[in-house]
All heavy atoms as an XYZ file, in Angstrom:
886
protein
N      97.404     83.145      9.293
C      96.042     83.420      8.896
C      95.634     82.504      7.742
O      94.516     82.042      7.696
C      95.887     84.888      8.515
C      94.473     85.283      8.191
S      93.424     85.513      9.602
C      93.748     87.206      9.964
N      96.557     82.258      6.821
C      96.218     81.387      5.691
C      95.946     79.960      6.166
O      95.138     79.256      5.560
C      97.312     81.411      4.636
O      98.515     80.895      5.165
N      96.610     79.527      7.247
C      96.343     78.197      7.794
C      94.918     78.111      8.328
O      94.242     77.097      8.149
C      97.329     77.852      8.912
C      98.744     77.633      8.413
O      98.906     77.393      7.195
O      99.675     77.724      9.233
N      94.467     79.168      8.978
C      93.100     79.201      9.505
C      92.096     79.142      8.356
O      91.135     78.369      8.392
C      92.875     80.459     10.336
C      91.443     80.699     10.828
C      90.963     79.553     11.702
C      91.368     82.022     11.569
N      92.335     79.942      7.330
C      91.428     79.941      6.180
C      91.393     78.564      5.518
O      90.322     78.065      5.170
C      91.839     81.008      5.167
C      91.528     82.414      5.642
C      91.867     83.433      4.586
C      91.469     84.821      5.057
N      91.669     85.834      4.013
N      92.548     77.934      5.363
C      92.588     76.616      4.743
C      91.865     75.591      5.607
O      91.147     74.728      5.094
C      94.035     76.179      4.476
C      94.126     74.934      3.614
C      93.463     75.107      2.264
O      93.651     76.107      1.575
N      92.652     74.131      1.886
N      92.040     75.682      6.913
C      91.352     74.747      7.810
C      89.836     74.916      7.709
O      89.095     73.924      7.720
C      91.815     74.971      9.251
N      89.374     76.152      7.595
C      87.936     76.388      7.449
C      87.425     75.823      6.127
O      86.338     75.244      6.066
C      87.613     77.882      7.542
C      87.786     78.518      8.915
C      87.573     80.021      8.840
C      86.847     77.896      9.935
N      88.203     75.985      5.073
C      87.789     75.459      3.771
C      87.784     73.932      3.758
O      86.980     73.312      3.063
C      88.691     75.997      2.664
C      88.552     77.484      2.370
C      89.614     77.932      1.389
C      87.162     77.814      1.854
N      88.673     73.314      4.538
C      88.756     71.860      4.591
C      87.755     71.238      5.560
O      87.519     70.029      5.518
C      90.168     71.419      4.998
C      91.198     71.733      3.921
O      90.798     71.930      2.751
O      92.397     71.804      4.257
N      87.173     72.041      6.425
C      86.267     71.517      7.455
C      84.972     71.018      6.828
O      84.544     71.491      5.775
C      85.954     72.606      8.476
N      84.350     70.066      7.509
C      83.033     69.590      7.083
C      82.003     70.643      7.466
O      82.133     71.314      8.502
C      82.702     68.268      7.768
C      83.602     67.130      7.345
C      83.230     65.873      8.087
C      84.185     64.760      7.722
N      83.949     63.565      8.520
N      80.972     70.764      6.650
C      79.953     71.785      6.909
C      79.302     71.569      8.279
O      79.061     72.524      9.006
C      78.893     71.777      5.794
C      77.936     72.931      5.925
C      78.336     74.230      5.628
C      76.645     72.737      6.380
C      77.482     75.300      5.761
C      75.778     73.802      6.515
C      76.197     75.079      6.203
O      75.333     76.128      6.349
N      79.056     70.331      8.653
C      78.419     70.055      9.946
C      79.289     70.547     11.100
O      78.792     71.034     12.106
C      78.068     68.554     10.092
C      77.155     68.312     11.297
C      79.311     67.705     10.201
C      75.751     68.778     11.100
N      80.620     70.452     10.938
C      81.528     70.958     11.963
C      81.469     72.484     12.023
O      81.547     73.073     13.098
C      82.957     70.502     11.693
C      83.118     68.991     11.824
O      82.336     68.374     12.578
O      84.017     68.440     11.163
N      81.331     73.111     10.859
C      81.234     74.573     10.824
C      79.942     75.041     11.479
O      79.923     76.037     12.203
C      81.311     75.074      9.376
C      82.658     74.850      8.743
S      83.982     75.704      9.626
C      83.460     77.381      9.427
N      78.842     74.340     11.242
C      77.566     74.697     11.868
C      77.674     74.506     13.375
O      77.176     75.320     14.154
C      76.404     73.885     11.269
C      75.125     74.104     12.053
C      76.196     74.262      9.803
N      78.364     73.454     13.800
C      78.562     73.226     15.235
C      79.368     74.365     15.857
O      79.035     74.861     16.938
C      79.272     71.890     15.451
O      79.523     71.689     16.815
N      80.429     74.796     15.173
C      81.227     75.930     15.646
C      80.373     77.198     15.697
O      80.398     77.939     16.679
C      82.439     76.144     14.732
C      83.236     77.432     14.959
C      83.863     77.444     16.347
C      84.290     77.605     13.877
N      79.616     77.442     14.645
C      78.774     78.634     14.592
C      77.703     78.589     15.674
O      77.377     79.614     16.290
C      78.148     78.767     13.213
N      77.151     77.407     15.953
C      76.158     77.265     17.022
C      76.790     77.621     18.364
O      76.170     78.283     19.197
C      75.615     75.833     17.044
C      74.521     75.655     18.068
O      73.549     76.441     18.034
O      74.643     74.738     18.908
N      78.033     77.206     18.577
C      78.751     77.577     19.801
C      78.894     79.091     19.900
O      78.684     79.687     20.950
C      80.130     76.913     19.841
C      80.978     77.411     20.973
C      80.791     76.943     22.261
C      81.935     78.396     20.758
C      81.557     77.422     23.313
C      82.698     78.881     21.797
C      82.517     78.398     23.086
N      79.241     79.742     18.773
C      79.399     81.203     18.757
C      78.081     81.871     19.122
O      78.050     82.817     19.923
C      79.906     81.690     17.377
C      79.851     83.205     17.271
C      81.309     81.183     17.115
N      76.976     81.385     18.560
C      75.654     81.957     18.861
C      75.373     81.858     20.359
O      74.981     82.836     20.999
C      74.552     81.245     18.037
C      73.164     81.604     18.545
C      74.681     81.591     16.566
N      75.578     80.674     20.930
C      75.302     80.492     22.355
C      76.274     81.265     23.228
O      75.885     81.872     24.218
C      75.343     78.999     22.714
C      74.121     78.246     22.214
C      74.106     76.783     22.620
N      75.003     76.032     21.722
C      76.104     75.399     22.117
N      76.459     75.383     23.368
N      76.858     74.760     21.243
N      77.574     81.273     22.855
C      78.588     81.948     23.652
C      78.378     83.467     23.673
O      78.638     84.107     24.678
C      79.982     81.620     23.116
C      81.072     82.075     24.051
O      81.102     81.594     25.209
O      81.886     82.926     23.639
N      77.900     84.004     22.560
C      77.670     85.449     22.483
C      76.309     85.844     23.040
O      75.981     87.033     23.086
C      77.785     85.923     21.033
S      79.459     85.778     20.389
N      75.519     84.867     23.425
C      74.213     85.170     23.987
C      73.192     85.597     22.950
O      72.201     86.248     23.278
N      73.415     85.236     21.684
C      72.450     85.572     20.635
C      71.232     84.669     20.771
O      71.354     83.515     21.194
C      73.086     85.385     19.256
C      74.315     86.232     18.967
C      74.923     85.824     17.634
C      73.969     87.706     18.969
N      70.061     85.160     20.418
C      68.878     84.294     20.513
C      68.975     83.158     19.502
O      69.389     83.368     18.362
C      67.717     85.241     20.170
C      68.331     86.346     19.388
C      69.742     86.484     19.896
N      68.621     81.943     19.925
C      68.656     80.821     19.003
C      67.263     80.407     18.559
O      67.106     79.540     17.721
C      69.409     79.633     19.608
C      68.796     79.152     20.909
O      67.879     79.824     21.418
O      69.229     78.110     21.410
N      66.243     81.057     19.132
C      64.861     80.782     18.746
C      64.058     82.071     18.865
O      64.381     82.946     19.678
C      64.263     79.701     19.637
N      63.003     82.173     18.043
C      62.144     83.357     18.129
C      61.137     83.190     19.253
O      61.144     82.177     19.964
C      61.476     83.662     16.785
C      60.541     82.552     16.322
O      60.213     81.651     17.119
O      60.134     82.586     15.143
N      60.246     84.152     19.413
C      59.297     84.114     20.524
C      58.297     82.971     20.413
O      57.680     82.578     21.396
C      58.562     85.458     20.670
C      57.870     85.939     19.425
C      58.775     86.769     18.521
O      59.889     87.125     18.888
O      58.333     87.044     17.406
N      58.160     82.380     19.221
C      57.261     81.238     19.032
C      57.983     79.906     19.214
O      57.381     78.851     19.052
C      56.634     81.287     17.638
C      55.727     82.496     17.455
O      55.127     82.943     18.460
O      55.634     83.000     16.322
N      59.284     79.946     19.489
C      60.059     78.733     19.690
C      60.674     78.167     18.417
O      61.295     77.113     18.445
N      60.499     78.874     17.300
C      61.097     78.423     16.045
C      62.588     78.734     16.048
O      62.988     79.830     16.431
C      60.430     79.110     14.852
C      58.952     78.829     14.787
O      58.523     77.695     14.989
N      58.161     79.852     14.523
N      63.387     77.776     15.607
C      64.833     77.989     15.566
C      65.188     79.060     14.553
O      64.597     79.137     13.480
C      65.557     76.695     15.229
C      65.485     75.599     16.289
C      66.176     74.342     15.789
C      66.113     76.069     17.583
N      66.142     79.903     14.909
C      66.631     80.943     14.012
C      67.855     80.425     13.262
O      68.588     79.567     13.763
C      66.979     82.199     14.817
C      65.794     82.853     15.534
C      66.273     84.001     16.410
C      64.773     83.364     14.527
N      68.124     80.942     12.068
C      69.199     80.395     11.231
C      70.583     80.988     11.485
O      71.458     80.872     10.640
C      68.717     80.755      9.823
C      67.995     82.043     10.008
C      67.300     81.904     11.345
N      70.827     81.597     12.647
C      72.118     82.255     12.856
C      73.304     81.325     12.680
O      74.310     81.713     12.098
C      72.206     82.896     14.253
C      71.444     84.149     14.370
C      70.282     83.957     15.309
O      69.673     82.914     15.335
N      69.971     84.970     16.076
N      73.231     80.114     13.192
C      74.380     79.199     13.098
C      74.711     78.912     11.638
O      75.879     78.933     11.245
C      74.096     77.902     13.853
N      73.696     78.661     10.805
C      73.952     78.409      9.385
C      74.521     79.647      8.711
O      75.410     79.546      7.865
C      72.673     77.976      8.669
C      72.253     76.575      9.043
O      73.063     75.792      9.503
N      70.989     76.270      8.857
N      73.990     80.816      9.060
C      74.480     82.059      8.452
C      75.922     82.340      8.850
O      76.725     82.770      8.029
C      73.577     83.226      8.850
C      72.202     83.135      8.225
C      71.258     84.197      8.724
O      71.671     85.058      9.534
O      70.104     84.179      8.303
N      76.262     82.094     10.112
C      77.639     82.309     10.570
C      78.575     81.316      9.883
O      79.658     81.682      9.418
C      77.734     82.207     12.106
C      77.018     83.400     12.747
C      79.185     82.148     12.562
C      76.862     83.292     14.246
N      78.161     80.053      9.790
C      78.991     79.054      9.119
C      79.227     79.446      7.661
O      80.357     79.375      7.157
C      78.333     77.673      9.202
N      78.184     79.882      6.982
C      78.325     80.298      5.580
C      79.233     81.517      5.467
O      80.060     81.605      4.547
C      76.958     80.589      4.984
N      79.107     82.461      6.407
C      79.953     83.658      6.390
C      81.415     83.284      6.609
O      82.314     83.846      5.969
C      79.489     84.655      7.445
N      81.682     82.320      7.495
C      83.060     81.867      7.713
C      83.636     81.237      6.454
O      84.790     81.485      6.094
C      83.122     80.875      8.880
C      82.933     81.471     10.272
C      82.761     80.365     11.302
C      84.093     82.377     10.629
N      82.829     80.419      5.765
C      83.286     79.832      4.511
C      83.579     80.916      3.476
O      84.601     80.866      2.787
C      82.240     78.865      3.943
C      82.361     77.462      4.461
C      81.294     76.850      5.080
C      83.533     76.735      4.306
C      81.390     75.556      5.555
C      83.642     75.441      4.769
C      82.558     74.845      5.401
N      82.690     81.905      3.361
C      82.919     82.982      2.390
C      84.192     83.749      2.731
O      84.977     84.098      1.853
C      81.714     83.939      2.362
C      80.505     83.366      1.658
C      79.450     84.426      1.411
N      78.953     85.052      2.626
C      77.936     84.617      3.357
N      77.278     83.533      2.977
N      77.561     85.253      4.435
N      84.400     84.005      4.033
C      85.608     84.722      4.454
C      86.851     83.925      4.090
O      87.817     84.459      3.551
C      85.557     85.002      5.954
C      86.819     85.590      6.490
C      87.232     86.882      6.389
C      87.857     84.891      7.198
N      88.447     87.031      7.000
C      88.860     85.828      7.501
C      88.014     83.572      7.606
C      90.004     85.482      8.192
C      89.157     83.233      8.299
C      90.144     84.187      8.584
N      86.815     82.636      4.391
C      87.980     81.794      4.102
C      88.244     81.711      2.601
O      89.398     81.634      2.175
C      87.761     80.394      4.679
N      87.187     81.759      1.814
C      87.343     81.683      0.358
C      87.734     83.023     -0.253
O      88.001     83.104     -1.440
C      86.047     81.181     -0.264
N      87.765     84.066      0.554
C      88.191     85.370      0.061
C      87.091     86.184     -0.573
O      87.361     87.145     -1.287
N      85.843     85.806     -0.323
C      84.726     86.551     -0.892
C      84.567     87.886     -0.173
O      84.915     88.028      1.001
C      83.436     85.739     -0.760
N      84.049     88.861     -0.901
C      83.775     90.162     -0.305
C      82.560     90.043      0.604
O      81.656     89.237      0.356
C      83.495     91.195     -1.403
C      84.690     91.489     -2.264
C      85.801     92.193     -1.508
O      85.501     93.073     -0.689
O      86.973     91.855     -1.739
N      82.511     90.868      1.637
C      81.367     90.866      2.544
C      80.128     91.308      1.791
O      80.183     92.162      0.905
C      81.624     91.795      3.729
N      78.999     90.714      2.157
C      77.741     91.079      1.509
C      77.301     92.449      2.003
O      77.482     92.776      3.174
C      76.663     90.039      1.842
C      76.928     88.689      1.230
S      75.751     87.415      1.696
C      74.195     88.201      1.471
N      76.708     93.263      1.126
C      76.208     94.567      1.567
C      75.005     94.393      2.475
O      74.320     93.368      2.421
C      75.824     95.268      0.259
C      75.561     94.166     -0.701
C      76.477     93.038     -0.289
N      74.761     95.391      3.284
C      73.600     95.349      4.174
C      72.329     95.316      3.341
O      72.226     96.008      2.332
C      73.597     96.570      5.088
N      71.337     94.510      3.739
C      70.108     94.419      2.951
C      69.302     95.714      3.037
O      69.304     96.397      4.051
C      69.360     93.256      3.595
C      69.895     93.156      4.968
C      71.322     93.642      4.903
N      68.619     96.018      1.938
C      67.739     97.176      1.890
C      66.413     96.790      2.527
O      66.002     95.633      2.457
C      67.509     97.609      0.440
C      68.750     98.147     -0.229
C      69.199     99.468      0.362
O      68.339    100.301      0.712
O      70.414     99.674      0.489
N      65.700     97.735      3.131
C      64.385     97.414      3.687
C      63.460     96.924      2.579
O      63.464     97.469      1.480
C      63.897     98.740      4.265
C      65.075     99.633      4.308
C      66.083     99.113      3.350
N      62.674     95.903      2.883
C      61.774     95.329      1.886
C      60.571     96.234      1.669
O      59.960     96.718      2.620
C      61.307     93.953      2.350
N      60.259     96.481      0.410
C      59.042     97.204      0.046
C      58.376     96.432     -1.066
O      59.030     95.768     -1.865
C      59.342     98.643     -0.438
O      60.213     98.566     -1.567
C      60.001     99.466      0.649
N      57.063     96.507     -1.118
C      56.328     95.817     -2.161
C      56.228     96.717     -3.374
O      55.961     97.904     -3.261
C      54.942     95.427     -1.659
C      54.999     94.396     -0.548
C      53.627     93.911     -0.144
O      52.729     93.941     -1.004
O      53.468     93.523      1.000
N      56.436     96.149     -4.542
C      56.389     96.919     -5.789
C      54.991     97.467     -6.010
O      53.993     96.782     -5.793
C      56.798     96.027     -6.953
N      54.942     98.729     -6.405
C      53.669     99.352     -6.715
C      52.887     99.814     -5.507
O      51.763    100.282     -5.643
N      53.399     99.650     -4.330
C      52.696    100.075     -3.124
C      53.013    101.543     -2.869
O      54.100    101.888     -2.443
C      53.128     99.213     -1.938
C      52.289     99.471     -0.695
O      51.483    100.417     -0.701
O      52.457     98.717      0.282
N      52.035    102.403     -3.129
C      52.280    103.839     -3.027
C      52.597    104.261     -1.602
O      53.371    105.172     -1.371
C      51.078    104.606     -3.568
C      50.908    104.430     -5.064
C      49.704    105.183     -5.586
O      49.210    106.072     -4.869
O      49.271    104.889     -6.698
N      51.990    103.588     -0.621
C      52.268    103.945      0.773
C      53.742    103.711      1.095
O      54.377    104.519      1.735
C      51.385    103.125      1.725
C      49.934    103.515      1.674
C      49.136    102.685      2.641
C      47.663    103.014      2.544
N      46.869    102.166      3.414
N      54.300    102.576      0.640
C      55.709    102.286      0.887
C      56.603    103.261      0.141
O      57.652    103.643      0.624
C      56.039    100.847      0.487
C      55.507     99.845      1.477
O      55.194    100.202      2.607
N      55.382     98.607      1.060
N      56.198    103.649     -1.082
C      56.978    104.621     -1.835
C      57.023    105.950     -1.102
O      58.054    106.598     -1.021
C      56.399    104.820     -3.242
C      56.566    103.569     -4.107
O      57.415    102.718     -3.747
O      55.855    103.455     -5.114
N      55.877    106.375     -0.539
C      55.836    107.624      0.213
C      56.703    107.542      1.459
O      57.415    108.473      1.796
C      54.394    107.972      0.622
C      53.522    108.306     -0.585
O      54.091    108.630     -1.654
O      52.286    108.231     -0.454
N      56.649    106.404      2.146
C      57.463    106.230      3.352
C      58.940    106.260      3.000
O      59.754    106.816      3.728
C      57.105    104.914      4.046
N      59.294    105.665      1.852
C      60.692    105.657      1.431
C      61.159    107.075      1.116
O      62.261    107.468      1.466
C      60.846    104.766      0.203
C      62.277    104.542     -0.208
C      62.393    103.534     -1.327
O      61.809    102.451     -1.223
O      63.084    103.848     -2.310
N      60.300    107.869      0.454
C      60.652    109.251      0.160
C      60.829    110.046      1.446
O      61.746    110.852      1.568
C      59.585    109.897     -0.722
C      59.583    109.357     -2.139
C      58.412    109.875     -2.948
O      57.733    110.816     -2.482
O      58.182    109.348     -4.042
N      59.962    109.815      2.430
C      60.084    110.521      3.703
C      61.376    110.139      4.404
O      62.056    110.981      4.976
C      58.887    110.198      4.600
N      61.738    108.863      4.339
C      62.986    108.415      4.953
C      64.174    109.074      4.281
O      65.097    109.528      4.932
C      63.102    106.883      4.860
O      61.986    106.315      5.512
C      64.365    106.398      5.518
N      64.150    109.137      2.938
C      65.240    109.782      2.218
C      65.359    111.244      2.613
O      66.455    111.764      2.794
C      65.031    109.672      0.706
C      65.185    108.238      0.210
O      65.772    107.423      0.953
O      64.717    107.951     -0.901
N      64.228    111.914      2.780
C      64.246    113.325      3.162
C      64.784    113.479      4.579
O      65.551    114.400      4.863
C      62.843    113.920      3.061
N      64.399    112.571      5.469
C      64.883    112.645      6.846
C      66.386    112.423      6.916
O      67.081    113.025      7.712
C      64.185    111.601      7.734
C      62.719    111.929      7.959
O      62.354    113.114      7.798
O      61.957    111.007      8.280
N      66.896    111.515      6.075
C      68.322    111.204      6.106
C      69.169    112.317      5.509
O      70.367    112.370      5.723
C      68.578    109.898      5.361
C      68.030    108.689      6.097
C      68.201    107.412      5.315
O      68.671    107.459      4.168
O      67.854    106.353      5.860
N      68.542    113.223      4.772
C      69.296    114.284      4.111
C      69.967    115.217      5.114
O      71.010    115.787      4.824
C      68.385    115.081      3.186
N      69.389    115.361      6.321
C      69.968    116.279      7.291
C      70.913    115.591      8.283
O      71.356    116.208      9.231
C      68.864    117.043      8.022
C      67.958    116.147      8.844
O      67.991    114.919      8.638
O      67.219    116.673      9.689
N      71.234    114.328      8.064
C      72.185    113.620      8.919
C      73.579    113.870      8.362
O      73.847    113.628      7.194
C      71.868    112.116      8.974
C      70.481    111.912      9.592
C      72.944    111.382      9.760
C      70.019    110.488      9.573
N      74.462    114.355      9.211
C      75.793    114.744      8.770
C      76.840    113.649      8.919
O      77.808    113.608      8.173
C      76.273    115.973      9.549
C      75.399    117.184      9.281
O      74.897    117.318      8.147
O      75.215    117.984     10.213
N      76.671    112.760      9.900
C      77.747    111.832     10.224
C      77.223    110.405     10.321
O      76.161    110.154     10.867
C      78.364    112.237     11.567
C      79.614    111.501     11.916
C      80.221    111.994     13.225
O      79.798    113.025     13.754
O      81.125    111.311     13.695
N      77.994    109.462      9.746
C      77.649    108.049      9.781
C      78.836    107.270     10.344
O      79.980    107.647     10.154
C      77.324    107.537      8.374
C      76.083    108.179      7.803
C      76.149    109.376      7.107
C      74.845    107.578      7.968
C      75.011    109.965      6.591
C      73.706    108.159      7.454
C      73.794    109.350      6.757
O      72.663    109.927      6.259
N      78.530    106.143     11.034
C      79.610    105.324     11.572
C      80.131    104.366     10.502
O      79.703    104.409      9.354
C      79.161    104.589     12.843
C      78.083    103.552     12.590
O      77.794    103.221     11.420
O      77.537    103.039     13.586
N      81.055    103.465     10.891
C      81.688    102.564      9.936
C      80.707    101.558      9.337
O      80.977    100.960      8.303
C      82.874    101.829     10.582
C      82.492    100.910     11.723
C      82.370    101.597     13.078
O      82.567    102.810     13.184
O      82.054    100.901     14.051
N      79.550    101.375      9.963
C      78.534    100.457      9.445
C      77.503    101.165      8.575
O      76.565    100.545      8.101
C      77.820     99.752     10.596
C      78.761     98.894     11.395
O      79.602     98.208     10.839
N      78.637     98.939     12.700
N      77.651    102.476      8.417
C      76.704    103.237      7.616
C      75.493    103.706      8.391
O      74.543    104.230      7.814
N      75.509    103.517      9.704
C      74.398    103.961     10.534
C      74.621    105.412     10.944
O      75.748    105.828     11.196
C      74.287    103.093     11.794
C      73.973    101.648     11.469
O      73.220    101.424     10.513
O      74.474    100.765     12.169
N      73.528    106.188     11.037
C      73.690    107.590     11.435
C      74.159    107.699     12.889
O      73.769    106.901     13.737
C      72.297    108.187     11.265
C      71.369    107.035     11.231
C      72.141    105.846     10.763
N      75.012    108.677     13.135
C      75.487    108.936     14.489
C      74.561    110.000     15.083
O      74.548    111.143     14.643
C      76.952    109.429     14.479
C      77.407    109.779     15.884
C      77.856    108.378     13.868
N      73.745    109.573     16.054
C      72.760    110.451     16.678
C      72.828    110.304     18.188
O      73.214    109.258     18.702
C      71.346    110.071     16.234
C      71.027    110.100     14.751
C      69.667    109.479     14.504
C      71.041    111.516     14.235
N      72.385    111.345     18.879
C      72.239    111.223     20.324
C      70.965    110.434     20.604
O      70.122    110.245     19.726
C      72.141    112.612     20.973
O      70.911    113.221     20.614
N      70.804    109.970     21.811
C      69.615    109.209     22.186
C      68.362    110.055     21.967
O      67.350    109.585     21.432
C      69.713    108.737     23.659
C      68.418    108.106     24.105
C      70.881    107.781     23.831
N      68.431    111.325     22.350
C      67.273    112.204     22.199
C      66.894    112.369     20.728
O      65.717    112.314     20.364
C      67.553    113.583     22.823
C      67.707    113.562     24.330
C      69.102    113.136     24.789
O      70.051    113.147     23.980
O      69.228    112.761     25.957
N      67.911    112.561     19.858
C      67.640    112.707     18.427
C      67.032    111.432     17.852
O      66.088    111.490     17.066
C      68.925    113.040     17.668
C      69.458    114.430     17.911
C      70.821    114.634     17.260
O      71.670    113.723     17.332
O      71.008    115.708     16.677
N      67.565    110.285     18.254
C      67.049    109.012     17.754
C      65.612    108.791     18.195
O      64.767    108.363     17.407
C      67.939    107.865     18.233
N      65.312    109.088     19.469
C      63.944    108.930     19.965
C      62.987    109.881     19.256
O      61.858    109.508     18.925
C      63.900    109.143     21.474
C      64.551    108.010     22.243
C      64.662    108.287     23.738
O      64.496    109.452     24.162
O      64.920    107.324     24.474
N      63.437    111.105     18.999
C      62.605    112.077     18.297
C      62.327    111.599     16.869
O      61.195    111.652     16.403
C      63.293    113.446     18.272
C      62.485    114.499     17.545
C      63.222    115.830     17.461
O      64.375    115.938     17.865
N      62.554    116.826     16.921
N      63.344    111.118     16.186
C      63.170    110.614     14.815
C      62.230    109.415     14.796
O      61.384    109.291     13.910
C      64.505    110.236     14.203
C      65.339    111.420     13.819
C      66.646    110.964     13.195
N      67.493    112.086     12.914
C      67.407    112.826     11.811
N      66.521    112.542     10.905
N      68.221    113.845     11.633
N      62.381    108.519     15.766
C      61.518    107.350     15.821
C      60.063    107.757     16.034
O      59.161    107.226     15.386
C      61.975    106.408     16.943
C      61.181    105.129     17.001
C      61.681    104.175     18.060
O      62.667    104.481     18.743
O      61.065    103.113     18.193
N      59.830    108.724     16.916
C      58.472    109.206     17.151
C      57.894    109.844     15.891
O      56.717    109.637     15.552
C      58.465    110.209     18.308
N      58.711    110.608     15.165
C      58.251    111.235     13.925
C      57.894    110.174     12.883
O      56.869    110.284     12.204
C      59.328    112.166     13.371
C      59.533    113.420     14.197
C      60.766    114.214     13.764
O      61.476    113.785     12.824
O      61.012    115.273     14.365
N      58.723    109.144     12.758
C      58.454    108.086     11.787
C      57.183    107.312     12.137
O      56.393    106.965     11.259
C      59.645    107.133     11.677
C      60.892    107.702     11.008
C      62.044    106.711     11.101
C      60.613    108.058      9.556
N      56.975    107.049     13.439
C      55.760    106.361     13.864
C      54.535    107.212     13.563
O      53.511    106.703     13.107
C      55.821    106.027     15.350
C      56.695    104.845     15.673
C      56.670    104.514     17.145
C      57.560    103.345     17.453
N      57.589    103.035     18.869
N      54.635    108.522     13.809
C      53.511    109.408     13.533
C      53.204    109.443     12.033
O      52.038    109.412     11.627
C      53.815    110.821     14.040
N      54.253    109.480     11.202
C      54.047    109.464      9.745
C      53.419    108.152      9.304
O      52.537    108.130      8.447
C      55.380    109.658      9.018
C      55.917    111.052      9.104
C      57.297    111.174      8.454
O      57.887    110.177      8.044
N      57.803    112.392      8.378
N      53.843    107.042      9.895
C      53.304    105.739      9.523
C      51.830    105.652      9.908
O      51.018    105.085      9.168
C      54.099    104.626     10.188
N      51.469    106.195     11.061
C      50.083    106.169     11.490
C      49.208    107.037     10.595
O      48.063    106.710     10.322
C      49.964    106.618     12.943
C      50.517    105.599     13.930
C      50.525    106.103     15.365
O      50.088    107.244     15.612
O      50.973    105.350     16.235
N      49.756    108.146     10.113
C      49.002    109.039      9.217
C      48.719    108.372      7.887
O      47.658    108.564      7.306
C      49.777    110.333      8.974
C      49.849    111.249     10.165
C      50.745    112.449      9.938
O      51.282    112.597      8.813
O      50.930    113.240     10.872
N      49.665    107.575      7.382
C      49.510    106.956      6.072
C      48.685    105.678      6.116
O      48.248    105.195      5.092
C      50.871    106.639      5.432
O      51.597    105.751      6.277
C      51.655    107.918      5.181
N      48.494    105.111      7.303
C      47.726    103.855      7.371
C      46.291    104.071      7.742
O      45.746    105.063      7.854
C      48.353    102.880      8.349
O      48.465    103.446      9.629
């Protein structure tokens, strides 16, 4: 394993991006958005491989973006926190473990709340 990490650290960045681009295509990940703009997955994967090889800790999952001082977003965040309070079980990624019916019901409730606030 240390040989693999050393090889990744010694590799040229362009080679890492090429490897990451192969991973994106091989896994069937989208490489462009609906407007045809290229997505940065290959660069992100290459950077993640370098961080892994260097022994860096994995980055935490990003928090949903909210604008400062936006009361509507603050209310939505409070509603989300209240909704999450009754979830008992989470998977290894921190996502709630729900049945399809529960997830669809929650999504409908969130959409209805969003429509009420807008």
